[in-house]
C-alpha positions as CSV (number, residue, x, y, z in Angstrom):
1,X,117.3,101.9,82.0
2,X,114.7,103.3,83.6
3,X,111.6,104.4,81.3
4,X,112.2,101.6,79.0
5,X,109.3,99.8,77.6
6,X,109.9,96.3,76.8
7,X,108.9,93.9,74.1
8,X,106.9,90.8,75.7
9,X,105.2,88.5,73.8
10,X,102.0,86.2,74.3
11,X,103.7,83.8,76.5
12,X,105.9,86.0,78.5
13,X,102.5,87.6,79.9
14,X,100.9,83.4,80.3
15,X,104.1,83.2,82.4
16,X,103.7,86.2,84.2
17,X,99.6,85.4,84.9
18,X,100.3,81.8,86.4
19,X,103.7,82.8,88.0
20,X,101.0,85.7,89.6
21,X,98.7,83.1,90.9
22,X,101.3,81.0,92.6
23,X,105.3,82.1,92.9
24,X,106.2,78.8,93.2
25,X,105.0,76.3,91.0
26,X,107.7,73.9,88.9
27,X,109.0,75.6,85.7
28,X,108.4,72.5,84.3
29,X,104.6,72.3,85.4
30,X,104.5,75.1,84.0
31,X,105.8,74.8,80.5
32,X,103.1,71.8,80.8
33,X,100.2,74.2,81.4
34,X,101.8,76.8,78.0
35,X,103.3,73.8,75.3
36,X,107.2,74.6,76.8
37,X,109.6,72.6,78.3
38,X,111.1,73.6,81.8
39,X,114.2,75.0,80.6
40,X,112.6,76.9,78.0
41,X,110.4,78.7,80.3
42,X,113.0,79.1,82.6
43,X,115.2,80.8,80.6
44,X,111.9,83.0,80.0
45,X,112.0,83.8,83.3
46,X,115.4,84.6,83.7
47,X,115.2,86.9,81.1
48,X,112.0,88.7,83.0
49,X,114.3,88.7,85.8
50,X,117.0,90.3,84.2
51,X,115.3,92.8,82.4
52,X,113.8,94.2,85.6
53,X,109.8,93.1,84.5
54,X,110.0,90.5,87.3
55,X,111.2,92.2,90.5
56,X,110.1,89.7,93.4
57,X,108.4,86.6,94.9
58,X,106.2,87.5,97.5
59,X,102.5,85.4,99.0
60,X,99.8,86.7,100.0
61,X,98.7,86.6,103.3
62,X,95.4,86.0,105.2
63,X,94.7,88.4,106.9
64,X,91.0,87.2,109.0
65,X,93.9,84.3,110.0
66,X,96.6,86.5,111.6
67,X,93.5,88.2,113.2
68,X,93.8,91.3,111.8
69,X,89.7,91.3,110.7
70,X,89.5,95.2,109.8
71,X,90.3,96.7,106.5
72,X,90.7,99.9,105.4
73,X,92.0,102.2,103.3
74,X,93.0,105.8,104.4
75,X,93.3,108.7,102.2
76,X,95.7,111.1,104.1
77,X,95.9,115.3,103.3
78,X,99.0,115.9,104.5
79,X,99.1,119.6,106.2
80,X,102.8,120.1,105.5
81,X,105.1,120.6,103.0
82,X,107.1,118.2,104.6
83,X,106.3,114.7,103.8
84,X,109.4,113.4,105.2
85,X,108.4,113.2,108.9
86,X,105.5,111.0,107.2
87,X,107.3,108.7,105.5
88,X,109.2,108.1,108.4
89,X,106.6,107.3,110.2
90,X,104.8,105.0,108.3
91,X,107.3,102.8,108.3
92,X,107.4,101.7,111.4
93,X,103.8,100.8,111.3
94,X,102.9,97.4,111.2
95,X,99.8,98.0,110.9
96,X,100.1,99.8,107.2
97,X,100.4,97.3,104.1
98,X,100.8,99.2,101.0
99,X,101.5,103.1,100.8
100,X,100.7,104.7,97.6
101,X,101.1,108.4,96.6
102,X,98.0,109.8,94.6
103,X,97.0,112.2,92.5
104,X,93.3,113.4,92.8
105,X,91.7,113.6,96.2
106,X,94.3,113.3,99.0
107,X,98.4,113.0,99.2
108,X,98.5,109.3,100.0
109,X,96.5,106.3,99.9
110,X,97.5,103.4,103.0
111,X,96.2,100.3,102.7
112,X,95.7,99.1,106.5
113,X,94.6,95.7,108.5
114,X,93.7,95.8,112.2
115,X,92.3,93.3,115.1
116,X,89.6,95.6,115.8
117,X,88.0,98.7,115.3
118,X,89.8,100.0,118.7
119,X,92.9,99.3,117.1
120,X,92.3,101.1,114.2
121,X,91.5,104.3,115.9
122,X,94.4,104.6,117.5
123,X,96.6,104.6,114.5
124,X,94.2,107.5,113.6
125,X,94.9,109.4,116.1
126,X,98.6,108.7,115.3
127,X,97.9,109.4,111.8
128,X,96.5,113.1,112.5
129,X,100.0,114.8,113.4
130,X,100.5,114.0,110.1
131,X,97.3,115.9,108.1
132,X,93.9,115.0,108.1
133,X,92.4,111.6,106.9
134,X,89.2,110.0,105.2
135,X,88.6,106.1,105.9
136,X,87.1,103.2,103.5
137,X,86.4,100.4,105.6
138,X,86.6,97.1,103.5
139,X,83.9,95.0,103.6
140,X,84.6,92.3,101.4
141,X,87.9,91.3,99.5
142,X,86.4,90.6,95.6
143,X,89.6,89.7,94.0
């Protein structure tokens, strides 16, 4: 079923939006917000799960409260044709929260979080083994 586009209606989009804001919301409460019964909402959610549209339920982490005050977006320009070594590397790096393979400038975009610039610098030193990089520091999260 990979590559298929599923048709969902406006109600499904509203359910997805509300679940995106709070994945722990009760079906009954969600139903009240979109004028449906909790059971009907549950049926729609199960359908969205079965279709693979809802893949997982997750949480939002306040990195600052965990002491990770430095958020950096690192564009990696891999200098070898064997990317597998880098892929093995990032699996073990706790400071990396997201890795995207990208087109345009660079090969990968990494979203990273560290307690200090020193920790970021240490990470960048380890990253040099795989290629060159460009760093953009986050000044503040807007959304």
